[in-house]
Backbone as JSON Lines, residues from 0, in Angstrom:
{"i":0,"aa":"M","n":[73.74,22.63,41.59],"ca":[73.41,21.93,40.36],"c":[73.91,20.49,40.4]}
{"i":1,"aa":"L","n":[74.76,20.18,41.34],"ca":[75.31,18.83,41.39],"c":[74.23,17.77,41.56]}
{"i":2,"aa":"G","n":[73.16,18.07,42.29],"ca":[72.1,17.1,42.49],"c":[71.49,16.63,41.19]}
{"i":3,"aa":"A","n":[71.5,17.49,40.18],"ca":[70.94,17.14,38.87],"c":[71.71,15.99,38.23]}
{"i":4,"aa":"Y","n":[72.95,15.79,38.63],"ca":[73.79,14.75,38.04],"c":[73.83,13.47,38.88]}
{"i":5,"aa":"S","n":[73.12,13.46,40.0],"ca":[73.19,12.31,40.9],"c":[72.71,11.02,40.24]}
{"i":6,"aa":"A","n":[71.75,11.11,39.35],"ca":[71.24,9.91,38.68],"c":[72.3,9.24,37.81]}
{"i":7,"aa":"Y","n":[73.32,9.99,37.44],"ca":[74.36,9.46,36.55],"c":[75.59,8.96,37.31]}
{"i":8,"aa":"A","n":[75.63,9.15,38.61],"ca":[76.84,8.86,39.38],"c":[77.32,7.43,39.21]}
{"i":9,"aa":"E","n":[76.43,6.47,39.32],"ca":[76.84,5.06,39.2],"c":[77.3,4.76,37.78]}
{"i":10,"aa":"R","n":[76.56,5.25,36.81],"ca":[76.91,5.01,35.42],"c":[78.26,5.62,35.07]}
{"i":11,"aa":"M","n":[78.59,6.73,35.71],"ca":[79.81,7.46,35.39],"c":[80.95,7.13,36.35]}
{"i":12,"aa":"A","n":[80.82,6.11,37.15],"ca":[81.78,5.8,38.21],"c":[83.22,5.77,37.73]}
{"i":13,"aa":"N","n":[83.48,5.25,36.55],"ca":[84.85,5.13,36.06],"c":[85.19,6.13,34.96]}
{"i":14,"aa":"D","n":[84.35,7.14,34.81],"ca":[84.58,8.1,33.74],"c":[84.41,9.51,34.32]}
{"i":15,"aa":"S","n":[84.93,10.45,33.62],"ca":[84.88,11.83,34.06],"c":[83.63,12.51,33.54]}
{"i":16,"aa":"L","n":[82.95,13.22,34.41],"ca":[81.8,14.02,34.01],"c":[82.14,15.47,34.33]}
{"i":17,"aa":"P","n":[82.5,16.24,33.31],"ca":[82.98,17.6,33.56],"c":[82.11,18.45,34.49]}
{"i":18,"aa":"P","n":[80.76,18.4,34.43],"ca":[80.01,19.25,35.36],"c":[80.27,18.94,36.82]}
{"i":19,"aa":"L","n":[80.66,17.72,37.14],"ca":[80.94,17.39,38.53],"c":[82.3,17.93,38.98]}
{"i":20,"aa":"E","n":[83.14,18.25,38.03],"ca":[84.47,18.75,38.34],"c":[84.54,20.28,38.3]}
{"i":21,"aa":"A","n":[83.47,20.92,37.87],"ca":[83.47,22.37,37.69],"c":[83.5,23.09,39.03]}
{"i":22,"aa":"D","n":[84.14,24.24,39.04],"ca":[84.11,25.13,40.18],"c":[82.95,26.1,39.93]}
{"i":23,"aa":"Y","n":[81.77,25.76,40.46],"ca":[80.58,26.55,40.15],"c":[80.67,27.98,40.66]}
{"i":24,"aa":"A","n":[81.27,28.18,41.81],"ca":[81.41,29.55,42.32],"c":[82.19,30.4,41.32]}
{"i":25,"aa":"E","n":[83.26,29.84,40.77],"ca":[84.06,30.56,39.78],"c":[83.27,30.79,38.49]}
{"i":26,"aa":"E","n":[82.56,29.76,38.03],"ca":[81.77,29.91,36.8],"c":[80.68,30.97,36.97]}
{"i":27,"aa":"I","n":[79.99,30.94,38.1],"ca":[78.91,31.9,38.36],"c":[79.47,33.31,38.44]}
{"i":28,"aa":"E","n":[80.66,33.45,39.0],"ca":[81.28,34.77,39.1],"c":[81.74,35.3,37.75]}
{"i":29,"aa":"N","n":[82.15,34.41,36.85],"ca":[82.77,34.84,35.6],"c":[81.89,34.74,34.36]}
{"i":30,"aa":"F","n":[80.76,34.05,34.43],"ca":[79.94,33.84,33.24],"c":[78.47,34.12,33.55]}
{"i":31,"aa":"P","n":[77.73,34.53,32.53],"ca":[76.29,34.75,32.73],"c":[75.61,33.48,33.21]}
{"i":32,"aa":"T","n":[74.82,33.61,34.26],"ca":[74.15,32.48,34.89],"c":[72.7,32.84,35.18]}
{"i":33,"aa":"W","n":[71.81,31.91,34.93],"ca":[70.4,32.1,35.22],"c":[69.91,30.9,36.02]}
{"i":34,"aa":"V","n":[68.94,31.13,36.89],"ca":[68.39,30.03,37.68],"c":[66.87,30.01,37.56]}
{"i":35,"aa":"A","n":[66.3,28.84,37.79],"ca":[64.85,28.66,37.91],"c":[64.57,28.36,39.38]}
{"i":36,"aa":"E","n":[63.55,28.99,39.92],"ca":[63.24,28.81,41.33],"c":[61.82,28.27,41.52]}
{"i":37,"aa":"S","n":[61.65,27.56,42.61],"ca":[60.34,27.12,43.06],"c":[60.33,27.23,44.57]}
{"i":38,"aa":"D","n":[59.38,27.96,45.1],"ca":[59.29,28.15,46.56],"c":[60.61,28.58,47.16]}
{"i":39,"aa":"D","n":[61.24,29.57,46.54],"ca":[62.51,30.15,47.01],"c":[63.69,29.18,47.0]}
{"i":40,"aa":"S","n":[63.58,28.09,46.28],"ca":[64.7,27.16,46.12],"c":[65.1,27.1,44.66]}
{"i":41,"aa":"I","n":[66.39,27.0,44.41],"ca":[66.88,26.86,43.04],"c":[66.64,25.42,42.6]}
{"i":42,"aa":"V","n":[65.93,25.26,41.47],"ca":[65.59,23.93,40.98],"c":[66.17,23.67,39.59]}
{"i":43,"aa":"G","n":[66.81,24.65,39.03],"ca":[67.44,24.49,37.73],"c":[68.27,25.71,37.41]}
{"i":44,"aa":"G","n":[69.12,25.55,36.42],"ca":[69.93,26.69,36.03],"c":[70.74,26.42,34.8]}
{"i":45,"aa":"L","n":[71.3,27.49,34.29],"ca":[72.18,27.36,33.14],"c":[73.27,28.4,33.21]}
{"i":46,"aa":"I","n":[74.41,28.05,32.65],"ca":[75.57,28.93,32.55],"c":[75.94,28.99,31.09]}
{"i":47,"aa":"M","n":[76.14,30.21,30.59],"ca":[76.5,30.39,29.19],"c":[77.81,31.16,29.08]}
{"i":48,"aa":"C","n":[78.49,30.95,27.98],"ca":[79.71,31.69,27.67],"c":[79.53,32.31,26.29]}
{"i":49,"aa":"F","n":[80.0,33.52,26.15],"ca":[79.92,34.21,24.87],"c":[81.3,34.75,24.54]}
{"i":50,"aa":"D","n":[81.75,34.49,23.32],"ca":[82.99,35.12,22.87],"c":[82.7,35.74,21.51]}
{"i":51,"aa":"E","n":[83.72,36.16,20.81],"ca":[83.52,36.92,19.57],"c":[82.71,36.18,18.53]}
{"i":52,"aa":"D","n":[82.9,34.87,18.4],"ca":[82.25,34.17,17.29],"c":[81.32,33.03,17.69]}
{"i":53,"aa":"R","n":[81.09,32.86,19.0],"ca":[80.2,31.77,19.36],"c":[79.56,31.95,20.73]}
{"i":54,"aa":"A","n":[78.41,31.32,20.86],"ca":[77.7,31.24,22.13],"c":[77.72,29.77,22.55]}
{"i":55,"aa":"T","n":[78.03,29.54,23.81],"ca":[78.14,28.17,24.31],"c":[77.28,28.01,25.55]}
{"i":56,"aa":"L","n":[76.5,26.95,25.55],"ca":[75.77,26.56,26.74],"c":[76.74,25.7,27.54]}
{"i":57,"aa":"S","n":[77.32,26.29,28.57],"ca":[78.38,25.64,29.34],"c":[77.82,24.58,30.28]}
{"i":58,"aa":"N","n":[76.66,24.86,30.87],"ca":[76.07,23.91,31.8],"c":[74.58,24.17,31.88]}
{"i":59,"aa":"I","n":[73.82,23.11,31.93],"ca":[72.38,23.19,32.16],"c":[72.03,22.04,33.09]}
{"i":60,"aa":"A","n":[71.25,22.33,34.11],"ca":[70.94,21.31,35.1],"c":[69.56,21.56,35.69]}
{"i":61,"aa":"V","n":[68.86,20.46,36.0],"ca":[67.54,20.52,36.62],"c":[67.53,19.56,37.8]}
{"i":62,"aa":"D","n":[67.05,20.02,38.94],"ca":[66.92,19.19,40.12],"c":[66.13,17.93,39.76]}
{"i":63,"aa":"P","n":[66.56,16.75,40.23],"ca":[65.85,15.51,39.88],"c":[64.35,15.54,40.17]}
{"i":64,"aa":"D","n":[63.94,16.22,41.24],"ca":[62.51,16.29,41.58],"c":[61.71,17.1,40.57]}
{"i":65,"aa":"F","n":[62.4,17.88,39.73],"ca":[61.71,18.73,38.76],"c":[61.95,18.28,37.32]}
{"i":66,"aa":"Q","n":[62.66,17.19,37.15],"ca":[62.9,16.67,35.8],"c":[61.64,16.03,35.25]}
{"i":67,"aa":"G","n":[61.49,16.1,33.93],"ca":[60.34,15.49,33.28],"c":[59.11,16.36,33.23]}
{"i":68,"aa":"H","n":[59.24,17.63,33.59],"ca":[58.09,18.54,33.61],"c":[58.28,19.73,32.67]}
{"i":69,"aa":"G","n":[59.3,19.68,31.83],"ca":[59.49,20.75,30.85],"c":[60.43,21.87,31.28]}
{"i":70,"aa":"L","n":[60.96,21.8,32.48],"ca":[61.86,22.86,32.94],"c":[63.15,22.89,32.12]}
{"i":71,"aa":"G","n":[63.72,21.73,31.85],"ca":[64.94,21.68,31.03],"c":[64.69,22.26,29.65]}
{"i":72,"aa":"R","n":[63.57,21.91,29.06],"ca":[63.2,22.46,27.74],"c":[63.07,23.97,27.82]}
{"i":73,"aa":"G","n":[62.46,24.45,28.87],"ca":[62.33,25.9,29.06],"c":[63.67,26.59,29.18]}
{"i":74,"aa":"L","n":[64.6,25.96,29.91],"ca":[65.94,26.53,30.04],"c":[66.67,26.52,28.7]}
{"i":75,"aa":"L","n":[66.52,25.44,27.93],"ca":[67.13,25.4,26.59],"c":[66.55,26.48,25.69]}
{"i":76,"aa":"D","n":[65.23,26.64,25.72],"ca":[64.59,27.69,24.92],"c":[65.12,29.06,25.33]}
{"i":77,"aa":"F","n":[65.27,29.27,26.64],"ca":[65.8,30.54,27.11],"c":[67.22,30.76,26.6]}
{"i":78,"aa":"A","n":[68.06,29.74,26.66],"ca":[69.45,29.86,26.2],"c":[69.48,30.23,24.72]}
{"i":79,"aa":"E","n":[68.61,29.61,23.92],"ca":[68.55,29.94,22.49],"c":[68.14,31.4,22.3]}
{"i":80,"aa":"S","n":[67.12,31.82,23.04],"ca":[66.66,33.21,22.94],"c":[67.74,34.2,23.35]}
{"i":81,"aa":"E","n":[68.46,33.87,24.4],"ca":[69.53,34.76,24.87],"c":[70.66,34.85,23.86]}
{"i":82,"aa":"A","n":[71.02,33.72,23.27],"ca":[72.07,33.74,22.24],"c":[71.63,34.6,21.05]}
{"i":83,"aa":"K","n":[70.38,34.44,20.62],"ca":[69.86,35.26,19.52],"c":[69.86,36.74,19.9]}
{"i":84,"aa":"R","n":[69.4,37.04,21.13],"ca":[69.34,38.41,21.6],"c":[70.72,39.07,21.54]}
{"i":85,"aa":"Q","n":[71.76,38.28,21.78],"ca":[73.11,38.82,21.76],"c":[73.73,38.77,20.37]}
{"i":86,"aa":"G","n":[72.94,38.39,19.37],"ca":[73.4,38.47,17.99],"c":[74.05,37.22,17.43]}
{"i":87,"aa":"F","n":[73.93,36.1,18.11],"ca":[74.53,34.86,17.62],"c":[73.51,34.08,16.8]}
{"i":88,"aa":"N","n":[73.97,33.39,15.76],"ca":[73.06,32.59,14.95],"c":[73.23,31.08,15.18]}
{"i":89,"aa":"R","n":[74.08,30.74,16.14],"ca":[74.22,29.33,16.51],"c":[74.65,29.23,17.96]}
{"i":90,"aa":"L","n":[74.31,28.1,18.54],"ca":[74.61,27.84,19.94],"c":[75.22,26.45,20.01]}
{"i":91,"aa":"Q","n":[76.23,26.28,20.84],"ca":[76.88,24.98,20.95],"c":[76.89,24.51,22.4]}
{"i":92,"aa":"L","n":[77.09,23.19,22.56],"ca":[77.21,22.6,23.88],"c":[77.97,21.29,23.76]}
{"i":93,"aa":"A","n":[78.36,20.76,24.89],"ca":[79.0,19.44,24.94],"c":[78.34,18.64,26.06]}
{"i":94,"aa":"T","n":[78.23,17.35,25.84],"ca":[77.72,16.44,26.86],"c":[78.59,15.19,26.84]}
{"i":95,"aa":"H","n":[78.21,14.19,27.56],"ca":[79.01,12.97,27.62],"c":[78.28,11.85,26.93]}
{"i":96,"aa":"E","n":[79.02,10.97,26.26],"ca":[78.4,9.87,25.5],"c":[77.61,8.91,26.37]}
{"i":97,"aa":"L","n":[77.93,8.81,27.65],"ca":[77.19,7.92,28.53],"c":[75.87,8.52,29.0]}
{"i":98,"aa":"L","n":[75.66,9.79,28.76],"ca":[74.41,10.44,29.13],"c":[73.45,10.32,27.96]}
{"i":99,"aa":"T","n":[73.05,9.1,27.69],"ca":[72.27,8.79,26.5],"c":[70.94,9.54,26.45]}
{"i":100,"aa":"E","n":[70.36,9.81,27.61],"ca":[69.11,10.58,27.64],"c":[69.34,11.98,27.06]}
{"i":101,"aa":"N","n":[70.46,12.59,27.43],"ca":[70.77,13.92,26.92],"c":[70.97,13.89,25.41]}
{"i":102,"aa":"L","n":[71.7,12.89,24.94],"ca":[71.94,12.78,23.49],"c":[70.61,12.73,22.74]}
{"i":103,"aa":"A","n":[69.69,11.92,23.24],"ca":[68.39,11.77,22.58],"c":[67.59,13.07,22.64]}
{"i":104,"aa":"I","n":[67.6,13.74,23.78],"ca":[66.85,14.99,23.92],"c":[67.38,16.05,22.96]}
{"i":105,"aa":"Y","n":[68.7,16.22,22.93],"ca":[69.27,17.25,22.06],"c":[68.95,16.97,20.6]}
{"i":106,"aa":"K","n":[69.07,15.73,20.18],"ca":[68.74,15.38,18.79],"c":[67.27,15.64,18.51]}
{"i":107,"aa":"H","n":[66.4,15.28,19.44],"ca":[64.96,15.49,19.28],"c":[64.63,16.98,19.15]}
{"i":108,"aa":"L","n":[65.39,17.82,19.84],"ca":[65.12,19.26,19.83],"c":[65.85,20.0,18.71]}
{"i":109,"aa":"G","n":[66.42,19.26,17.76],"ca":[67.0,19.9,16.59],"c":[68.47,20.24,16.68]}
{"i":110,"aa":"W","n":[69.15,19.74,17.69],"ca":[70.59,19.94,17.79],"c":[71.29,18.94,16.87]}
{"i":111,"aa":"N","n":[72.41,19.35,16.28],"ca":[73.19,18.48,15.41],"c":[74.51,18.13,16.06]}
{"i":112,"aa":"E","n":[74.8,16.84,16.08],"ca":[76.1,16.4,16.59],"c":[77.18,16.83,15.62]}
{"i":113,"aa":"T","n":[78.22,17.48,16.14],"ca":[79.29,18.0,15.28],"c":[80.61,17.28,15.45]}
{"i":114,"aa":"A","n":[80.84,16.66,16.6],"ca":[82.12,15.99,16.83],"c":[82.05,15.16,18.1]}
{"i":115,"aa":"R","n":[83.04,14.27,18.22],"ca":[83.25,13.5,19.45],"c":[84.73,13.54,19.75]}
{"i":116,"aa":"D","n":[85.04,13.62,21.03],"ca":[86.42,13.63,21.47],"c":[86.47,12.88,22.8]}
{"i":117,"aa":"G","n":[87.02,11.68,22.77],"ca":[86.97,10.86,23.98],"c":[85.52,10.58,24.29]}
{"i":118,"aa":"G","n":[85.1,10.87,25.5],"ca":[83.71,10.67,25.88],"c":[82.81,11.85,25.61]}
{"i":119,"aa":"K","n":[83.39,12.97,25.2],"ca":[82.58,14.17,24.95],"c":[81.9,14.09,23.6]}
{"i":120,"aa":"V","n":[80.66,14.57,23.58],"ca":[79.88,14.68,22.35],"c":[79.5,16.16,22.19]}
{"i":121,"aa":"F","n":[79.86,16.74,21.07],"ca":[79.62,18.15,20.81],"c":[78.41,18.32,19.9]}
{"i":122,"aa":"F","n":[77.57,19.29,20.27],"ca":[76.37,19.59,19.51],"c":[76.35,21.08,19.17]}
{"i":123,"aa":"E","n":[75.6,21.38,18.12],"ca":[75.4,22.77,17.7],"c":[73.96,22.91,17.21]}
{"i":124,"aa":"K","n":[73.38,24.06,17.44],"ca":[72.04,24.34,16.94],"c":[72.05,25.65,16.18]}
{"i":125,"aa":"N","n":[71.53,25.61,14.96],"ca":[71.4,26.8,14.14],"c":[70.2,27.57,14.66]}
{"i":126,"aa":"L","n":[70.36,28.85,14.95],"ca":[69.3,29.67,15.53],"c":[68.65,30.6,14.52]}
{"i":127,"aa":"S","n":[69.08,30.56,13.26],"ca":[68.49,31.48,12.29],"c":[67.24,30.94,11.67]}
């Protein structure tokens, strides 16, 4: 999934981008993970966390060659459906303030900004 963040590397040179610091092997082992494939290659994926009172979209990523074709939207729709299926009425995520494209996409898709902490921007979507 790291390739999905390559477009942001220069912009983020002096700032921390949590997905680049994640131990994906550990996350995949410990949290529900789904992937999108094309010709037997992984081109996108998402990792979710569920606890007693909330569902969190921990990571969502799309290979740069597949961005702009609706795959990210499909993964977001899937995450919402999965959260609902598991009985949650809201889904949350965090992104970085420098990822302005993400901020715009989430707002466009009905996500509400709930807080900021340093460079992190927190969003929530009501699923009911």
